[in-house]
C-alpha positions as CSV (number, residue, x, y, z in Angstrom):
1,K,95.2,104.6,104.9
2,Y,96.7,101.7,102.9
3,V,99.4,101.0,100.4
4,I,98.7,98.5,97.7
5,L,101.7,96.8,96.1
6,L,101.6,95.0,92.8
7,P,104.8,92.9,92.3
8,F,105.6,91.1,89.1
9,E,103.7,87.9,90.0
10,G,100.5,89.9,89.9
11,N,99.1,89.5,93.5
12,L,98.0,92.7,95.2
13,Y,99.5,93.1,98.7
14,I,97.8,95.5,101.0
15,Y,99.7,97.2,103.9
16,S,98.4,99.4,106.6
17,I,100.3,102.7,106.9
18,K,99.0,103.3,110.4
19,L,99.9,99.9,111.7
20,F,103.1,99.5,109.6
21,K,102.1,95.9,108.8
22,Y,100.9,93.6,106.0
23,E,97.1,93.3,106.2
24,F,95.9,90.9,103.3
25,F,96.3,90.3,99.6
26,I,94.1,89.9,96.6
27,P,95.3,86.9,94.4
28,S,96.1,87.4,90.8
29,N,93.5,84.7,89.9
30,I,90.7,87.3,89.9
31,H,91.8,87.5,86.3
32,S,92.8,84.7,83.9
33,D,96.1,86.5,83.3
34,K,98.3,88.7,85.4
35,I,97.1,92.1,86.8
36,N,98.8,94.9,85.0
37,R,97.7,97.9,87.0
38,I,95.3,99.0,89.8
39,T,93.4,102.3,90.1
40,E,91.5,103.6,93.1
41,L,88.4,105.5,92.2
42,K,87.1,108.5,94.3
43,S,84.3,106.2,95.5
44,G,86.9,103.9,97.1
45,L,86.3,101.1,94.6
46,L,89.4,99.6,93.0
47,V,89.8,98.8,89.3
48,T,92.3,96.1,88.2
49,T,93.3,95.9,84.6
50,S,94.8,92.8,83.0
51,S,96.4,91.2,80.0
52,D,93.3,88.9,79.8
53,T,91.6,91.9,78.1
54,T,89.3,92.6,81.0
55,F,89.1,94.9,84.0
56,N,87.5,94.2,87.3
57,I,85.8,96.6,89.8
58,L,86.4,95.6,93.4
59,K,84.6,96.7,96.5
60,M,87.0,96.7,99.5
61,D,86.2,95.9,103.1
62,Y,89.6,96.8,104.8
63,K,88.2,96.3,108.3
64,N,87.3,92.7,107.7
65,K,90.1,92.1,105.2
66,K,87.7,91.1,102.4
67,Y,87.0,92.2,98.9
68,E,84.3,91.4,96.3
69,V,84.6,91.6,92.5
70,I,81.4,93.5,91.8
71,Q,81.8,93.8,88.1
72,V,83.9,92.3,85.3
73,L,84.0,94.5,82.1
74,L,84.6,92.7,78.9
75,G,85.0,93.7,75.2
76,H,88.7,94.6,74.7
77,T,90.6,92.7,72.1
78,S,94.0,93.1,73.7
79,S,95.6,93.7,77.1
80,V,94.1,96.5,79.2
81,W,97.0,98.4,80.7
82,M,95.5,101.5,82.3
83,C,92.3,103.0,83.8
84,L,91.7,106.7,84.6
85,E,88.7,108.2,86.4
86,L,87.6,111.4,84.7
87,S,86.4,114.4,86.6
88,D,82.8,113.6,85.8
89,G,83.2,110.1,87.4
90,N,83.4,108.1,84.2
91,I,86.2,105.6,83.6
92,K,88.5,105.9,80.7
93,L,90.5,102.9,79.5
């Protein structure tokens, strides 16, 4: 299990609950503006929303301390502040 912290500067810091230590971080530059919020989907993917009007879907590899942006979703005309996963698995912004 992990805890993901999102301080004001927008980097995501990932800590191991089991080991009680900092593991790695995801820099805020995965967006062109700061990250507003992060949501973990049931599949284990992470979704980051941003003031740059996009949201990213990340595939995490906690064992190797790596991540991959697998999809960037565009089309909003203002900041994206929240993402929810609906019971049918769809994402609601």
